[in-house]
SERO-4910 file (N, C-alpha, C, O; in steps of 0.05 Angstrom, whole numbers):
BEGIN
 pado doro    nc1    nc2    nc3   cac1   cac2   cac3    cc1    cc2    cc3    oc1    oc2    oc3
  Met    A    132   -355    134    153   -338    126    150   -307    134    130   -292    130
  Asn    A    173   -301    146    172   -263    153    188   -255    131    212   -261    128
  Ile    A    173   -242    118    185   -226     89    184   -195     96    166   -183    108
  Ile    A    211   -182     85    211   -150     90    225   -140     72    246   -149     62
  Phe    A    211   -115     64    220   -100     41    232    -74     40    217    -55     46
  Arg    A    256    -69     35    264    -52     35    265    -27     10    280    -27    -10
  Val    A    250    -10     15    239      5     -3    229     35      0    218     43     20
  Asp    A    237     51    -25    232     78    -12    213     95    -36    212     83    -58
  Ser    A    198    118    -34    187    128    -46    188    158    -43    195    166    -21
  Ser    A    180    179    -66    182    205    -49    173    222    -76    171    213    -99
  Tyr    A    169    244    -68    158    264    -98    183    263   -111    177    265   -134
  Glu    A    209    261   -109    233    259   -124    241    235   -138    254    236   -159
  Met    A    230    204   -123    238    184   -142    212    171   -148    210    149   -159
  Gly    A    194    185   -142    164    175   -151    155    147   -132    165    139   -111
  Thr    A    139    138   -144    126    118   -131    127     85   -138    120     66   -124
  Gly    A    137     89   -166    135     57   -175    149     35   -161    143     11   -163
  His    A    172     45   -145    183     17   -134    170      4   -109    175    -18   -100
  Val    A    149     26    -98    133     14    -75    112      1    -88    105    -21    -78
  Met    A     99     10   -110     77     -1   -123     80    -35   -136     63    -53   -134
  Arg    A    102    -37   -147    110    -60   -159    115    -83   -135    108   -106   -138
  Cys    A    130    -69   -106    130    -85    -87    112    -92    -78    114   -115    -69
  Leu    A     85    -79    -74     56    -79    -61     47   -105    -78     33   -123    -69
  Thr    A     57   -105    -99     44   -124   -125     55   -157   -108     40   -174    -99
  Leu    A     84   -157   -107     95   -176    -97     79   -181    -65     70   -203    -58
  Ala    A     80   -162    -52     73   -163    -29     44   -177    -21     40   -188      1
  His    A     24   -174    -42     -7   -188    -43     -5   -210    -46    -19   -226    -32
  Glu    A     19   -222    -71     20   -246    -79     28   -267    -54     18   -288    -45
  Leu    A     51   -251    -48     66   -270    -18     46   -275      6     45   -296     20
  Lys    A     29   -251      9     10   -252     36     -7   -276     32    -14   -294     47
  Asn    A    -15   -270     -1    -35   -298     -8    -22   -319     -1    -39   -336      6
  Arg    A      1   -327      2     14   -352      4     23   -357     35     41   -372     43
  Lys    A      7   -338     50     17   -339     78     34   -329     93     37   -330    118
  Ala    A     50   -315     73     76   -297     84     65   -274    107     46   -259    106
  Arg    A     82   -278    122     80   -246    144     94   -224    126    112   -233    113
  Val    A     88   -196    124    102   -187    108    104   -154    116     84   -143    125
  Ser    A    122   -144    114    126   -117    123    142   -101    112    156   -111     94
  Phe    A    145    -67    121    161    -59    103    174    -42    113    165    -29    132
  Ile    A    205    -36    100    219    -10    117    227      6     98    240      0     79
  Cys    A    213     42    108    224     57     90    227     78     99    214     84    119
  Arg    A    247     99     86    251    119     99    239    140     94    234    144     70
  Asp    A    227    163    116    204    178    118    209    204    104    212    225    117
  Leu    A    212    204     69    222    224     52    197    232     43    177    218     36
  Pro    A    202    266     44    168    278     30    157    263      6    168    250    -11
  Gly    A    133    268      9    119    250    -14    120    223     -8    115    211    -29
  Asn    A    125    208     12    125    179     11     98    168     19     82    179     34
  Leu    A     97    142      5     70    126      7     68    109     31     55     89     30
  Ala    A     83    117     57     77     97     76     41     93     88     28     74     95
  Ser    A     37    121     86      4    116     99    -16     99     77    -37     87     84
  Tyr    A     -7     99     52    -16     75     32     -8     51     31    -20     34     18
  Ile    A     13     46     44     25     23     44      7      9     73     -7    -12     74
  Lys    A     11     26     90    -11     23    110    -39      9    110    -49     -9    123
  Glu    A    -46     27     89    -79     32     80    -75     -5     65    -95    -19     68
  Gln    A    -59    -14     56    -62    -43     41    -55    -66     62    -49    -89     55
  Gly    A    -58    -58     88    -53    -72    104    -22    -87    114    -19   -110    124
  Tyr    A     -3    -69    110     22    -84    118     37    -55    139     37    -31    136
  Pro    A     48    -75    159     68    -51    180     84    -39    163     94    -51    144
  Val    A     88    -11    166    117      0    158    139     13    181    134     29    199
  Leu    A    157      6    176    178     12    198    190     37    184    200     33    162
  Leu    A    190     60    194    202     85    184    232     94    186    234    104    208
  Leu    A    248     95    177    277    102    180    271    134    182    255    144    166
  Pro    A    282    149    200    276    174    197    291    190    177    311    182    165
  Phe    A    279    212    174    288    235    149    308    248    161    312    256    184
  Arg    A    325    249    134    344    268    139    348    287    118    349    280     94
  Ser    A    351    314    127    353    334    104    379    339     89    380    352     68
  Glu    A    399    328    100    422    330     85    423    311     63    414    289     67
  Arg    A    434    317     42    440    298     21    475    290     24    494    304     29
  Ala    A    474    263     20    500    248     23    508    238      2    498    249    -17
  Asp    A    527    216     -4    538    211    -27    522    200    -44    531    192    -66
  Thr    A    497    198    -38    472    187    -57    440    206    -58    427    216    -41
  Ser    A    438    205    -77    408    226    -76    390    205    -72    367    213    -66
  Trp    A    393    176    -74    369    164    -74    368    148    -39    346    139    -31
  Leu    A    389    147    -24    387    141      2    384    162     17    372    160     38
  Arg    A    393    185     10    389    210     28    413    211     51    422    232     57
  Val    A    422    187     62    438    188     80    467    163     68    460    143     56
  Asp    A    488    167     72    509    149     62    499    115     72    480    109     86
  Phe    A    515    101     61    502     70     55    502     58     83    482     47     93
  Lys    A    527     62     95    533     49    123    505     53    142    491     36    153
  Thr    A    501     85    142    483     99    166    457     80    159    446     67    177
  Asp    A    446     79    130    426     70    118    421     36    124    400     23    126
  Ala    A    444     29    125    447     -8    130    440    -10    160    421    -22    170
  Met    A    457      0    169    458      6    205    431     10    218    425     -3    239
  Glu    A    414     30    205    390     32    217    366     17    204    343     18    214
  Thr    A    372      0    180    354    -26    173    361    -46    190    344    -62    197
  Leu    A    393    -48    199    398    -73    215    381    -78    244    374    -98    257
  Gln    A    378    -49    247    369    -54    278    345    -59    276    336    -72    294
  Met    A    327    -51    255    293    -63    249    291    -86    241    270    -98    247
  Leu    A    313   -101    225    308   -125    215    324   -149    238    323   -173    233
  Ile    A    336   -140    263    338   -159    289    320   -157    307    318   -174    324
  Ala    A    304   -135    306    281   -133    316    254   -140    308    232   -136    317
  Ser    A    262   -152    288    241   -166    273    251   -194    267    239   -210    252
  Ser    A    270   -199    279    276   -231    270    269   -250    285    265   -248    309
  Pro    A    266   -275    270    285   -284    253    267   -276    222    244   -283    216
  Val    A    287   -262    205    277   -252    176    284   -276    154    306   -283    146
  Asp    A    259   -287    148    267   -310    124    273   -291    100    291   -302     88
  Cys    A    268   -271     90    276   -264     61    276   -232     65    256   -222     76
  Leu    A    299   -213     57    293   -187     52    294   -179     26    313   -187     12
  Ile    A    276   -164     16    269   -158    -11    273   -130    -15    257   -114     -5
  Ile    A    303   -119    -34    309    -98    -33    296    -84    -61    288    -98    -80
  Asp    A    296    -61    -62    283    -52    -85    289    -18    -88    273      0    -86
  His    A    319    -18    -92    330     12    -86    350     19    -99    370      8    -90
  Tyr    A    353     36   -122    373     47   -138    403     47   -115    425     38   -122
  Gly    A    399     55    -97    411     69    -69    430     48    -58    447     55    -42
  Ile    A    429     19    -65    431      1    -48    448    -16    -70    440    -20    -93
  Asp    A    470    -24    -62    490    -45    -73    502    -59    -50    498    -57    -26
  Gln    A    523    -75    -67    537   -101    -47    550    -95    -27    558   -114    -13
  Arg    A    556    -69    -19    566    -59      5    548    -53     20    557    -48     42
  Trp    A    523    -51     18    500    -42     44    497    -70     42    503    -79     64
  Glu    A    490    -90     25    482   -117     30    500   -134     43    489   -152     57
  Lys    A    520   -134     43    548   -152     56    541   -142     82    547   -158     99
  Leu    A    528   -114     93    531   -110    116    509   -122    137    509   -124    162
  Ile    A    490   -132    114    457   -140    123    462   -171    123    453   -182    143
  Glu    A    473   -184    107    468   -210    103    467   -231    118    455   -251    110
  Ala    A    480   -230    142    483   -251    161    458   -249    178    453   -266    194
  Asn    A    440   -226    174    423   -225    196    399   -230    181    378   -224    194
  Val    A    394   -242    150    373   -247    140    375   -279    118    389   -280     97
  Ala    A    363   -296    127    365   -325    108    368   -321     82    382   -337     70
  Lys    A    358   -305     72    356   -301     36    350   -277     28    328   -268     33
  Met    A    369   -265     16    365   -235      3    357   -233    -28    373   -243    -44
  Val    A    338   -222    -36    326   -218    -60    331   -192    -68    326   -175    -51
  Val    A    343   -182    -95    346   -153   -101    326   -145   -130    337   -147   -152
  Ile    A    312   -140   -129    299   -119   -155    310    -98   -167    311    -76   -156
  Asp    A    321   -102   -191    338    -81   -202    333    -79   -237    331   -100   -250
  Asp    A    332    -62   -246    330    -61   -273    360    -38   -291    359    -28   -313
  Leu    A    380    -37   -272    395    -17   -286    420    -35   -292    433    -31   -313
  Ala    A    426    -52   -276    453    -71   -278    477    -55   -284    495    -60   -301
  Asp    A    475    -34   -266    493    -15   -255    515    -15   -235    534      0   -233
  Arg    A    507    -40   -219    526    -42   -199    528    -65   -182    506    -75   -180
  Pro    A    545    -79   -168    545   -100   -164    523   -110   -134    516    -94   -117
  His    A    515   -138   -135    494   -145   -112    503   -165   -102    519   -180   -113
  Gln    A    494   -168    -77    504   -197    -53    475   -210    -50    461   -205    -30
  Cys    A    467   -227    -70    440   -236    -67    443   -265    -77    462   -276    -89
  Ser    A    411   -278    -63    411   -310    -80    393   -305   -104    391   -320   -123
  Leu    A    381   -284   -102    357   -281   -130    363   -251   -134    364   -233   -117
  Leu    A    366   -250   -166    359   -223   -177    335   -225   -196    333   -243   -212
  Leu    A    316   -205   -193    298   -203   -208    302   -172   -229    308   -150   -219
  Asp    A    298   -176   -250    296   -155   -271    277   -157   -291    277   -172   -310
  Gln    A    262   -141   -285    238   -144   -309    236   -129   -335    216   -127   -348
  Asn    A    257   -120   -339    261   -106   -365    278   -124   -380    294   -140   -372
  Arg    A    268   -115   -414    281   -132   -433    307   -115   -440    306    -90   -437
  Ser    A    334   -132   -451    351   -116   -457    360   -124   -477    360   -148   -484
  Ser    A    373   -101   -490    392   -111   -514    419   -137   -500    422   -161   -506
  Ala    A    432   -121   -480    453   -137   -472    440   -164   -467    416   -168   -463
  Gly    A    466   -189   -468    456   -213   -461    454   -210   -431    438   -195   -420
  Asp    A    474   -228   -417    482   -231   -389    483   -210   -381    506   -208   -376
  Arg    A    470   -186   -375    481   -164   -368    493   -161   -336    510   -145   -329
  Tyr    A    482   -179   -324    487   -181   -295    517   -200   -293    523   -209   -271
  His    A    531   -205   -310    545   -230   -310    566   -210   -290    563   -186   -287
  Gly    A    584   -223   -278    601   -202   -259    589   -188   -240    604   -175   -225
  Leu    A    565   -187   -237    555   -167   -209    536   -178   -193    520   -165   -179
  Val    A    536   -203   -195    524   -220   -179    534   -247   -167    547   -258   -185
  Pro    A    533   -260   -145    545   -282   -143    543   -307   -163    524   -308   -178
  Glu    A    554   -319   -163    557   -344   -184    537   -361   -184    530   -373   -204
  Gly    A    522   -364   -154    504   -384   -154    472   -370   -148    453   -381   -136
  Cys    A    472   -345   -162    449   -331   -158    435   -335   -179    444   -336   -202
  Val    A    406   -339   -172    385   -341   -194    382   -317   -205    388   -298   -191
  Lys    A    376   -313   -224    378   -289   -245    350   -294   -261    349   -309   -281
  Leu    A    327   -278   -251    294   -275   -264    303   -247   -284    299   -224   -277
  Val    A    311   -253   -302    305   -229   -323    290   -227   -349    289   -245   -366
  Gly    A    284   -213   -350    268   -208   -381    235   -199   -372    228   -202   -348
  Thr    A    218   -188   -391    196   -182   -396    178   -215   -381    169   -213   -359
  Ser    A    178   -232   -393    165   -250   -382    166   -252   -344    153   -268   -330
  Tyr    A    183   -233   -334    178   -236   -299    162   -207   -297    159   -202   -273
  Ala    A    152   -191   -310    143   -175   -301    127   -173   -276    117   -192   -265
  Ile    A    126   -151   -268    111   -143   -240     83   -133   -245     77   -109   -243
  Leu    A     65   -151   -251     39   -143   -254     16   -151   -238     14   -175   -232
  Arg    A     -1   -132   -230    -21   -134   -219    -46   -156   -227    -54   -158   -250
  Pro    A    -56   -171   -208    -74   -194   -216    -94   -179   -238   -100   -192   -258
  Glu    A   -102   -154   -234   -125   -142   -250   -117   -146   -281   -133   -148   -299
  Phe    A    -86   -148   -283    -79   -145   -309    -84   -164   -325    -91   -164   -348
  Arg    A    -77   -189   -303    -82   -216   -321   -105   -220   -325   -112   -230   -347
  Ser    A   -125   -213   -304   -161   -221   -308   -167   -204   -336   -179   -214   -355
  Val    A   -156   -181   -337   -160   -160   -364   -154   -174   -388   -173   -178   -403
  Lys    A   -129   -183   -394   -114   -197   -409   -126   -218   -418   -119   -228   -440
  Gln    A   -149   -232   -402   -159   -260   -412   -187   -249   -424   -199   -265   -439
  Gln    A   -198   -225   -421   -222   -217   -433   -215   -193   -457   -233   -180   -469
  Leu    A   -185   -189   -462   -182   -168   -479   -191   -175   -511   -184   -194   -525
  Ala    A   -210   -151   -521   -213   -163   -554   -192   -151   -568   -178   -133   -559
  Glu    A   -188   -160   -589   -167   -157   -603   -168   -120   -616   -190   -114   -625
  Arg    A   -149   -102   -617   -154    -75   -622   -157    -72   -643   -145    -85   -660
  Asp    A   -178    -48   -651   -173    -41   -684   -154    -22   -689   -133    -19   -675
  Glu    A   -161     -4   -714   -141     16   -713   -148     48   -701   -134     68   -697
  Ser    A   -174     45   -697   -184     68   -690   -177     85   -664   -170     73   -645
  Ile    A   -179    115   -662   -169    121   -637   -194    138   -626   -201    161   -633
  Asn    A   -205    123   -609   -231    149   -596   -220    158   -568   -217    182   -563
  Arg    A   -214    139   -549   -207    140   -521   -180    138   -516   -168    118   -522
  Ile    A   -167    160   -504   -143    163   -500   -130    171   -464   -138    189   -449
  Leu    A   -113    153   -461   -104    151   -431    -81    165   -424    -59    159   -435
  Val    A    -82    182   -406    -57    197   -399    -50    191   -377    -66    195   -358
  Phe    A    -30    182   -372    -13    174   -342     19    176   -337     34    161   -350
  Phe    A     26    190   -322     56    201   -321     63    191   -294     75    205   -277
  Gly    A     56    166   -289     67    159   -260     56    169   -230     39    186   -231
  Gly    A     63    162   -211     53    167   -185     53    194   -181     34    207   -172
  Thr    A     80    206   -189     84    233   -180     88    258   -201     83    282   -200
  Asp    A    100    241   -220    101    260   -248    116    286   -240    106    308   -243
  Pro    A    140    281   -231    149    310   -230    164    331   -240    175    349   -227
  Thr    A    163    328   -270    170    339   -290    141    356   -303    140    377   -315
  His    A    120    340   -296     98    365   -299     82    356   -322     66    374   -330
  Glu    A     80    333   -338     87    321   -368     57    318   -369     51    323   -392
  Thr    A     31    312   -352      3    313   -346     -6    342   -358    -22    345   -378
  Leu    A      4    362   -346     -3    390   -353      0    391   -377    -20    396   -390
  Lys    A     24    387   -390     32    403   -415     21    382   -435     20    389   -459
  Thr    A     13    355   -429     -7    340   -444    -35    346   -445    -48    341   -465
  Leu    A    -48    359   -422    -79    368   -427    -75    391   -434    -96    401   -443
  Gln    A    -51    411   -434    -53    432   -451    -62    430   -483    -75    446   -497
  Val    A    -51    405   -488    -49    404   -525    -82    387   -522    -98    393   -540
  Leu    A    -92    368   -502   -113    357   -509   -144    375   -508   -167    372   -517
  Asn    A   -130    397   -490   -155    414   -488   -162    429   -511   -181    446   -509
  Lys    A   -150    426   -531   -155    444   -554   -187    433   -568   -195    411   -562
  Arg    A   -198    445   -581   -221    439   -592   -222    414   -607   -238    395   -606
  Gln    A   -196    420   -625   -200    397   -649   -199    364   -635   -203    343   -648
  Tyr    A   -193    365   -607   -191    338   -599   -218    330   -575   -220    311   -560
  Ser    A   -233    353   -579   -261    347   -560   -275    321   -569   -286    309   -551
  Asn    A   -276    308   -594   -291    286   -598   -275    255   -587   -282    232   -593
  Leu    A   -254    263   -571   -235    241   -562   -248    238   -534   -261    258   -527
  Leu    A   -247    217   -517   -256    211   -493   -222    216   -481   -202    214   -495
  Leu    A   -224    225   -452   -197    222   -447   -198    218   -413   -211    232   -397
  Asp    A   -182    197   -405   -174    182   -376   -152    193   -365   -133    182   -374
  Val    A   -147    210   -350   -130    230   -339   -124    216   -308   -141    220   -290
  Val    A   -105    203   -304   -100    192   -280    -71    209   -269    -52    218   -282
  Val    A    -74    208   -240    -48    223   -224    -51    201   -200    -69    185   -194
  Gly    A    -23    209   -191    -27    190   -158    -33    207   -137    -35    231   -143
  Glu    A    -35    201   -115    -40    221    -82    -14    238    -87    -17    262    -84
  Met    A      9    229    -95     28    245    -88     37    267   -106     55    282   -100
  Asn    A     18    267   -132     27    288   -150     16    316   -137     -5    321   -125
  Thr    A     39    331   -144     39    358   -126     19    382   -147     13    404   -139
  Asp    A     10    370   -174     -8    381   -190    -38    368   -191    -56    376   -205
  Lys    A    -39    350   -176    -62    339   -171    -91    364   -175   -110    367   -190
  Asp    A    -84    373   -158   -113    398   -155   -114    417   -181   -133    426   -193
  Val    A    -90    418   -186    -95    434   -220   -102    419   -240   -113    432   -259
  Ile    A    -99    396   -243   -103    376   -260   -131    373   -259   -146    376   -279
  Glu    A   -137    369   -240   -170    361   -230   -187    387   -240   -206    384   -256
  His    A   -181    414   -230   -196    435   -248   -192    441   -272   -211    454   -283
  Met    A   -167    434   -290   -165    435   -317   -195    419   -331   -214    429   -343
  Cys    A   -187    384   -321   -208    365   -331   -237    370   -328   -254    361   -343
  Asn    A   -242    387   -305   -270    394   -296   -289    403   -319   -309    391   -326
  Pro    A   -281    428   -330   -297    437   -353   -292    421   -379   -303    431   -399
  Met    A   -281    404   -381   -276    394   -403   -292    363   -410   -282    341   -406
  Pro    A   -316    367   -421   -340    346   -421   -328    318   -434   -341    297   -430
  Asn    A   -307    317   -447   -293    292   -457   -274    277   -433   -271    253   -431
  Ala    A   -262    296   -415   -245    281   -397   -257    271   -368   -274    284   -355
  Phe    A   -247    252   -363   -252    245   -335   -220    234   -318   -202    219   -324
  Phe    A   -225    251   -292   -203    251   -276   -201    228   -259   -223    222   -249
  His    A   -179    211   -252   -178    189   -234   -147    198   -214   -125    204   -222
  Cys    A   -156    194   -191   -129    199   -168   -127    168   -155   -145    154   -146
  Gln    A    -94    162   -158    -91    140   -141   -114    112   -138   -124    106   -116
  Ile    A   -119    101   -159   -144     75   -175   -132     57   -177   -109     58   -186
  Asp    A   -144     34   -167   -134      8   -169   -150     -8   -191   -157    -32   -188
  Tyr    A   -156     10   -216   -171     -7   -236   -155      6   -259   -169     12   -278
  Met    A   -132     11   -261   -111     19   -285   -122      1   -308   -132      9   -329
  Ala    A   -117    -27   -302   -121    -46   -322   -146    -37   -343   -144    -33   -368
  Glu    A   -165    -36   -329   -190    -38   -338   -193     -4   -357   -206     -4   -378
  Leu    A   -180     19   -347   -173     37   -363   -162     39   -388   -168     54   -406
  Met    A   -139     15   -383   -122      8   -405   -145     -7   -434   -151     -2   -457
  Arg    A   -152    -27   -416   -167    -38   -435   -191    -22   -449   -195    -23   -473
  Lys    A   -201    -12   -436   -223     14   -453   -208     34   -475   -220     43   -495
  Ala    A   -179     41   -468   -160     60   -478   -158     49   -510   -163     26   -517
  Asp    A   -149     72   -527   -140     62   -558   -125     72   -558   -126     81   -580
  Phe    A   -102     82   -547    -78     97   -536    -71    112   -512    -87    127   -500
  Ala    A    -44    109   -504    -41    119   -482    -20    144   -488     -9    148   -510
  Ile    A    -17    161   -467     10    178   -470     20    179   -437      6    183   -418
  Gly    A     46    175   -439     53    167   -412     80    169   -416     92    175   -436
  Ala    A     90    162   -386    126    159   -382    134    131   -388    120    111   -393
  Gly    A    158    135   -386    173    109   -392    183     88   -369    203     74   -370
  Gly    A    167     89   -351    172     73   -326    163     47   -333    168     36   -354
  Ser    A    144     33   -303    135      7   -297    116      7   -314    115    -12   -330
  Ser    A    101     23   -314     74     32   -336     81     23   -366     62     15   -379
  Thr    A    103     24   -377    104     16   -399    103    -16   -407     94    -24   -429
  Trp    A    113    -37   -385     96    -61   -390     73    -70   -377     66    -94   -374
  Glu    A     61    -50   -369     30    -53   -368     19    -49   -388     -1    -63   -392
  Arg    A     28    -27   -410     14    -22   -436     22    -43   -455      8    -53   -472
  Cys    A     46    -48   -451     55    -72   -473     33    -96   -470     20   -105   -489
  Tyr    A     33   -104   -444     25   -129   -434    -10   -139   -446    -23   -159   -450
  Leu    A    -13   -106   -447    -42   -101   -460    -45    -95   -484    -67    -88   -493
  Gly    A    -20    -96   -501    -23    -85   -530    -35    -59   -525    -58    -58   -534
  Leu    A    -27    -37   -514    -37    -14   -520    -17      2   -527      2      6   -511
  Pro    A    -19     15   -553     -3     34   -569      2     57   -550    -16     63   -534
  Ser    A     27     72   -549     26     93   -543     45    116   -544     69    108   -546
  Leu    A     41    140   -544     62    162   -547     86    158   -508     74    157   -487
  Ser    A    112    157   -510    122    163   -483    141    179   -487    154    184   -508
  Ile    A    143    190   -462    162    211   -457    185    198   -432    177    183   -414
  Val    A    208    205   -434    223    194   -415    224    214   -392    232    235   -401
  Thr    A    218    215   -368    222    226   -343    239    221   -320    236    230   -297
  Ala    A    257    205   -328    278    200   -303    298    181   -319    290    164   -335
  Asp    A    324    184   -312    342    174   -332    347    140   -327    365    127   -337
  Asn    A    332    133   -314    331     98   -313    307     92   -326    297     70   -321
  Gln    A    294    108   -343    273     98   -359    280    103   -386    263    102   -403
  Arg    A    305    109   -390    315    118   -422    325     92   -438    324     92   -463
  Glu    A    334     70   -422    341     44   -437    319     31   -451    317     26   -475
  Ile    A    303     28   -429    286      7   -436    259     23   -450    241      8   -458
  Thr    A    255     46   -453    250     67   -471    253     64   -498    234     68   -513
  Lys    A    275     58   -506    287     58   -529    285     38   -539    284     38   -564
  Leu    A    285     13   -525    283     -9   -531    256    -18   -544    251    -32   -564
  Val    A    238     -4   -528    206    -13   -532    207      4   -562    204     -9   -583
  His    A    211     29   -561    216     44   -590    218     33   -612    202     31   -630
  Asp    A    246     25   -608    261      5   -631    247    -14   -640    244    -20   -664
  Gln    A    232    -29   -613    216    -54   -623    186    -50   -638    169    -65   -648
  Gly    A    190    -26   -637    157    -13   -649    132     -7   -633    111      1   -642
  Ala    A    138    -14   -605    116    -16   -585    104      9   -572     84     10   -558
  Thr    A    126     31   -579    117     55   -571    130     76   -592    146     68   -608
  Cys    A    123    100   -591    137    123   -599    146    142   -578    134    160   -566
  Cys    A    171    132   -578    186    155   -554    195    186   -566    213    189   -581
  Leu    A    179    205   -556    179    234   -567    206    241   -546    202    263   -536
  Gly    A    222    234   -539    247    237   -528    248    245   -492    237    231   -475
  Asp    A    261    267   -486    266    267   -454    251    289   -449    248    307   -467
  Ser    A    236    290   -422    218    304   -412    222    339   -415    203    354   -418
  Ala    A    248    347   -414    258    371   -411    266    376   -439    280    395   -444
  Glu    A    259    364   -455    263    373   -489    232    369   -501    227    377   -524
  Val    A    218    361   -490    191    352   -511    174    370   -501    165    370   -478
  Thr    A    167    387   -520    150    414   -518    114    401   -521    107    378   -524
  Ala    A    104    416   -520     74    415   -522     69    412   -552     50    397   -560
  Lys    A     87    428   -570     79    421   -602     85    392   -610     72    375   -622
  Glu    A    106    392   -601    117    356   -604    102    337   -597    103    314   -607
  Ile    A     81    344   -575     60    326   -564     41    324   -580     30    302   -583
  Met    A     31    344   -591      8    349   -612     16    338   -634     -1    327   -647
  Asn    A     42    338   -644     49    323   -672     43    296   -669     31    281   -684
  Gly    A     53    291   -645     52    255   -645     19    246   -639      9    225   -646
  Ile    A      9    261   -627    -18    250   -629    -26    254   -661    -33    234   -674
  Asn    A    -23    277   -670    -41    275   -703    -23    254   -713    -37    235   -720
  Thr    A     -7    252   -716     10    222   -728    -10    203   -722    -27    199   -740
  Met    A    -11    192   -699    -27    170   -692    -55    167   -696    -67    146   -698
  Leu    A    -66    193   -699    -99    202   -712    -96    189   -734   -109    169   -738
  Thr    A    -75    200   -754    -86    196   -774    -66    173   -785    -65    173   -810
  Ser    A    -55    160   -776    -40    133   -785    -53    107   -769    -42     97   -750
  Pro    A    -70     99   -777    -85     69   -765    -70     52   -768    -67     41   -746
  Ser    A    -55     39   -788    -39     20   -794    -15     18   -774     -7     -3   -766
  Leu    A     -5     42   -767     16     47   -752      6     35   -717     15     19   -700
  Val    A    -14     52   -720    -24     41   -687    -37     12   -686    -43      4   -663
  Lys    A    -42     -4   -707    -45    -32   -701    -19    -50   -696    -13    -68   -680
  Glu    A     -9    -39   -717     24    -48   -714     41    -46   -685     56    -62   -675
  Met    A     33    -20   -678     52    -21   -650     33    -32   -635     39    -23   -613
  Ser    A     13    -45   -631     -4    -60   -616      7    -87   -614     15    -99   -594
  Glu    A      5    -92   -634     24   -122   -639     41   -127   -630     44   -148   -616
  Gln    A     61   -107   -634     93   -104   -633     91   -109   -592    105   -123   -577
  Ala    A     75    -94   -588     73    -94   -558     63   -117   -543     69   -122   -519
  Leu    A     47   -130   -559     41   -151   -546     63   -180   -546     66   -199   -530
  Arg    A     75   -173   -569    102   -193   -580    124   -189   -561    140   -208   -558
  Leu    A    128   -163   -547    147   -161   -535    149   -175   -508    170   -183   -499
  Met    A    119   -180   -495    120   -191   -471    129   -217   -465    137   -224   -443
  Gly    A    127   -230   -481    131   -254   -486    107   -287   -465     83   -290   -469
  Glu    A    117   -299   -452    108   -314   -435    104   -305   -409    124   -295   -400
  Asp    A     81   -306   -392     84   -304   -365     93   -313   -345     78   -331   -335
  Lys    A    118   -308   -331    133   -329   -310    125   -317   -286    133   -327   -265
  Phe    A    110   -296   -286    107   -281   -260    108   -305   -227    122   -303   -206
  Asn    A     91   -323   -235     81   -342   -212    112   -349   -204    120   -348   -181
  Glu    A    127   -354   -224    153   -371   -218    172   -347   -195    189   -355   -179
  Val    A    167   -324   -198    180   -306   -184    166   -304   -151    181   -299   -132
  Ile    A    143   -309   -149    133   -314   -122    141   -346   -112    145   -351    -88
  Asp    A    143   -369   -134    148   -393   -126    181   -393   -115    187   -412   -100
  Arg    A    200   -373   -120    225   -378   -118    227   -359    -92    244   -364    -74
  Ile    A    214   -342    -90    214   -329    -67    210   -342    -38    226   -339    -20
  Met    A    185   -357    -36    173   -363    -23    190   -397    -18    186   -410      3
  Gly    A    207   -407    -40    219   -427    -32    247   -434    -28    259   -423    -10
  Gly    A    258   -449    -41    285   -444    -52    292   -439    -74    278   -436    -94
  Asp    A    323   -438    -71    334   -430   -105    338   -451   -121    353   -448   -140
  His    A    327   -475   -117    330   -495   -138    315   -490   -164    298   -472   -165
  Asp    A    321   -509   -188    306   -504   -202    273   -511   -203    264   -532   -193
  Ile    A    258   -494   -213    230   -501   -214    218   -503   -245    222   -483   -259
  His    A    207   -520   -255    200   -524   -278    168   -522   -283    158   -526   -305
***
């Protein structure tokens, strides 16, 4: 099968979409699919990293003007036509996988005749799609949140059972010991780019003498513009370990007793391993799932990044350190939230037909 991903990353939009597409790409490659990526050449993109992972990247040109959407950086027709040229050059395309908030049914209808199957990864349910398979790994309080937004015959894989998690998380889960109530090691990770500088804000708190007995794993992405400053902050702290663009996040989550992070896709990684957390909303698309996970008791959301102060982070940490039963309950709720693991079904459906798989 010839499978192509249409996905972007940048300083502004972060790296989460590309990282989850790479997880899918590795699984599809293991099933003998030929995989490549189409990405726009935005500032802070992960094209080099995708190539390092072994996949060809076709780059759409960077355009500095903002169009009708800040996500695509160009109008949808321009993006679709530029993408279409690359698809035709790569034809036949058995499957196009789209993971992009700037793309909807209008774009997809311009493309659909040139691909055998179209798969959409979404988690907003705020616009219509023209696809045969829709994947949304987020749990939602809404019932059929895509009713009327996708064609009648579209297969919808919705919920945390379909979470896109790297194999390392599954292997670590099998050896996961039950978490006790103590907090000795904290993981700090605010996504690949952390555009709102939450890592620095959190380190200003954890650098205080009262937390010197806690071990700290501080993780940043290669595209984090603060990474050098963060590393220099960590270096003189004997209890802090700095990690950049790593492939062993699951192991750090296993070792951690508690995490402080953004409300993005790493929310599901933390929940999958039963890791209690303080979370801060760093982008609009995180708000719904973070509230849901908070309401389920699987995280404690401090609020939006623009409003969360260092003092509130400190209060949150102190509450966790002095409330062992809360920490234990949060871990149990996180595990409960994830449900049965059906990730293999996602790969089966992309590789196979759209018939029912039992």
